[in-house]
N, C-alpha and C positions, 0 to 999 in steps of 0.2 A: 233538232227539236227548237224552236225558237223562244226568245225569252219571255215572250207571255206564258207558254207552255211548261216552261221550271218555272216562272214565279208562283204559277198556280200550283203546281208541285210541291214549290214546296209550303205554300199554306198550306195544304193538304198536310205534310209530312205535319207540319205545325201545329194542326188541330186535332190529330191522332195523339200528339204528347200529352195538350191542352187534356183527350177524354181523357188517358189515362192517368194523369194526377186531379182532375176531377171527379174520379167517377163517384163519389158519393152524393153527387148531386141528383136533383129532381129526374122524374122520365118523363122528360118533352123533349120536342126537336126544338133544337134550334138554329136557324140558321146562316151558317160559317160566310157565304158567298154568295154572289150572286150580281154575273156580270154578261155581257152581251158578247157571243160566240157563235161560231157557225155551228151548222150540226155536225160536220163533218170533226170539226175540232175536237166539238163536245166529248162525240163518241171515241176519239185519242187519248180525251184524259181517262177515260175508263179503262182503256186497256192501259196505258201509261200506269196509272193506279193499281190495277191488279199486278204488276210486274212490279212494283217498288212496295206492294205490300205484302205480297206471296201472299195473296189470297183470293181465292175466285170469287167474281160479284154473280150475285142473284140477278139476274137481268129481266127486268119485264116490260113487253113490248107493246103500252099501251097503244101507240098505232104506230103509221108509217111516220110519223113527223115526234113522236114523241118515245123516249127510253127512260125507264129506271134504274138503275142498277145501285144494288144496296150489299154492303160488304158486311159482313159479321163478324164482330172482334168481342174479343174476353169483356168488354166491358161497355160495349153499345153496339151500334149500327149507323156507321157511315152512305148516306145517302148520296148519290153521281143522279141531276135529272135532267135529261137533255129535252130543250122545247122549242124545236123546229119553227112551231107558230109564232113564239114570241120571242126568240132568237137568242135564246138565253139556256144558260148556266146556273141550276142552284145544288149546294154542295150543304146538305146539312147534316146533324149529326140530333141522335136519340140514344140517349145511357140508360144503363140499367137501373 
């Protein structure tokens, strides 16, 4: 795993901790992180996140160049969007 992927995985883990402690927040989507990354690495982040969270993502193939992975958690949803056209990854949360 590259240093960037490790940092990203740690960010996701911290984000999940924040979601669980802030479960009383309003139900709105909050972008946690957005950065430039290749499409292949972004898809790998989804796989790594599935393994670390021990939760299978609901993956929506918007197109050949865009994937949205949603992780249903007890206190909300973690969403990872891979957009090859824009060349970025977006991680967002939506609490219950």
